[in-house]
N, C-alpha and C positions, 0 to 999 in steps of 0.2 A: 518639601518644595523642591523644584528642580530648577538648578541654574541654568539657563539657556543663553545667556546675554555674552558669555566668554568660555573659552576653553582654557584650562589650565596645563601646565606641562611637567612632566616629570621624565628622566632618562631611563632608559632601558632597564639599567642596574637597580633602580628603586622600586621596580616590580616584583612581586612573587607570583604565585600562580594565583593567589585569592586577596592580596593586599598590594596596597601602592602608598609609597610615602612622598610628601610633597615637603620640599626645604621652606626655610623660614620666610623668603619672599613671597612664595606662592600662597603659604598658609595665612600670611598678614592680608595679602588680597583677598583671599576666601573668606576670612572671619572679621577683619576689621572694616575693609571697604562694602563687602557684599552682605556682611552680617549673618554667614552661614552658621548652623548650629548642627550639633549632633543630629544624624538621621537625614539632613539635607542630601540631594543629589546632584552631582555635577559632571561635568565631562574632561577626561583627562588625556591629553595626547603624549606618545612616547617619543616622537621626534623622527620614527623611523616608519611612518606610515599607519600606525595603528592608534585607533581613539577606543577609550573605554569610559562606560558609564559606571559611575562610583558614587558609594553612599559615605559620607563623613561619619568616622567614628570618634575620633578624639583630636584635639589640638594642644601641644604642648610648646615648650619653650624652643624646641630644637625643629619644629615642622608641625605636620599633620599626618594622619594615618587615616586610610579611607578603605572600604571594602569594595573590591572590583564585583559588580553585577553582572554586566556583559560587555563583550566587545560589539561596538556599535559601526556603521558605515560612515566614513568621512569624506571630505571633498576630495575627489579623485585627484592625483597627480597627473600631469601632462603625459600623453603616450610616449612622448620623446624626452629623454633626460638633457636638459639645458644648462650649461655652465655659461653665466655671464662674467667675461672679463672685460673690465673697463680702467681706463687710465684714472691715475689717481688725482682726484678733483678736491676743491674745497671740502672741508668737512660736512658742512651741510649738505651740499650737493651731492656728495657719494652717499651720504646716508638717506638721502630721498631716494636715489637710484636703487640702494639696495632696499627699501622698504616698500616701494612699488612692485619690484622685481619678485621679491618673496610671495608678495601679495597673488600676484600672477601665476607663479609656479614654478620658479627656477630651483634645481636641485644643488648649485654650488654657485660662489661668489669669489671672483678674485680680483684685488686691487691691484693694479700693474703700473710699475714704473715706465712711463714712455718719454719720449724725447720731450713732448710739449706738457708733461705732467707739472702739478705743482712739485714745489721743492720736495726733498726727501724729509720723511715723517721724522719729528723730533723722539716720539715714543711711540714705537710700533706695537708694544703690548697694550698699551691703553687705547690704542686706534682699533684693535682687534677686538678687546673686550666689548668697546663700544658698539661695533658692528654686529658682534652675536648678541647683544641685548637687544638691539634694533632687529633684527632677525626673527628673534624669538617674540617679540612683541608683534611682529608682522604676521607671523605663523597664526599666533593666536587670534589675532584681531581679523584675520580672513577665514578662521574656522578651518584651518589645514592642520595635519597631522604628520608631516613630513618638515624638519627643521634642516635647512641647507647648510652644506659645510662651506665654512669661511676660509679660503686659503691665506695664508702669510703674504704680505707685500712682497713683491717679487719682480726683477727687470723684465722687462718684454722678452729678450732675447732667451732668458733661462726658462721663463714659463713656457715657452715654445720648445724649448729642448729638453726639459725635463718631462713636459705633459702633453705636449701636442700630438704624438703619437696615441695618446689614448683616447682620442676620439674620431669617430666615424665621420666628422665633417666639421670645418671651421667656417664661418662666416663673419665677415667683417663689414660695418656701415661704412658705405663710400658713395658720395654723392654720384659718381660716375659707373656705379654698379650696375649689376642685373636687376631688372624689374621684379622678379618673382623669385621665390625660394625653389632651389632644385629639388626635385621629387625624392631623391635618393637620400635628401636629410630630413624628409618628413616620414620615413618608414618608422611603424610602431618599435619602441627599443633603442632606436638610433641615438647615439651618444654625441650631441653637438655643443660646440663652443660657438657664443656669439661674442665678438670683439668690437668695443666702441671705443673711440679715441678720447681724450680729453678735450678741454675747449678749443685746442690747435688742431685737432684730428691726429690721423696718423700720418706720420712722416713718409717719404718715400722709400727710405732704408727699411722701415717696418713692413711697409706694402710689399717690399722685395722679399724680406724674410718669410712673411706669408705666403709667397706664391711658391715657395719650397716645400708647403703643406697642403698644396691645392686647395688654399682658402678662396672663397668665393665673394667677390665684393657685392654689397647687397645695397640698392638705392633705397632710401625711406622718404622719397618724395622731392619735391622742389623748395619746401621751406628749409629754412636753416634753423636747425633745433638745437637746445640746450643738450650736453651730453646725458643728462640724467632722462631727458625726453625721448632722445634717439634710442636710448638702452631700451625704454619700455615699449616704443613703436617697434624695433627689431624683434624683440620677443614675440610681441603681439602678431606681428607679420608671420611670424615663423609657426605660431600656434594655430592661427587660422589656415595657413597651407596645410597644417598636419591635422587638421579638424578637430581641434581640440577646443576652438572658440566658435 
């Protein structure tokens, strides 16, 4: 039997030239949920863009071992590298933003403390663990093979100071922004950061900080959007402009 309904995930270090090891959680889904047995075939992504067709050999208490049959083509990542930086929202809303964005094809996700963000997180480690699980689930559900990086929560100014220069361009959602994505930000291989504010939007001070990085304000239309919706619209608008959708 070939299982096509879902992808499985194993990090690169769990692959050898001919074998792959799946951890307890993945093997539980494989054996107890999908009722796979030795000889059944399924697909395993390594999180860095590669997808493999594998054949189950055995399941034991620590996981499962499968033979790698061949590398196969996976859903392509966008031609531009997209990082979504979003003001920290209520848990359910920021999780939704991450889920939808991973399905579309972002490369990284950065939860940012902004002026109008929710109060400081009580347990950042638990928060990141939750986001990583959602990102993994969204990657597998959308049949992608690339697992986005999740930044640790960081203040807005520190994010720009530490990472702003790493991008070829920065775009932020703004009702008064330009209607179209600049062509220079749609070139293949471009590293673009999309910034979406929390429910209260970006403050004037934050917009001033962005101007120091030649960030471009982008209009998402006349409707007032929730932050998680605005993130999806902004990503989609950029990918359409780049010819990826």
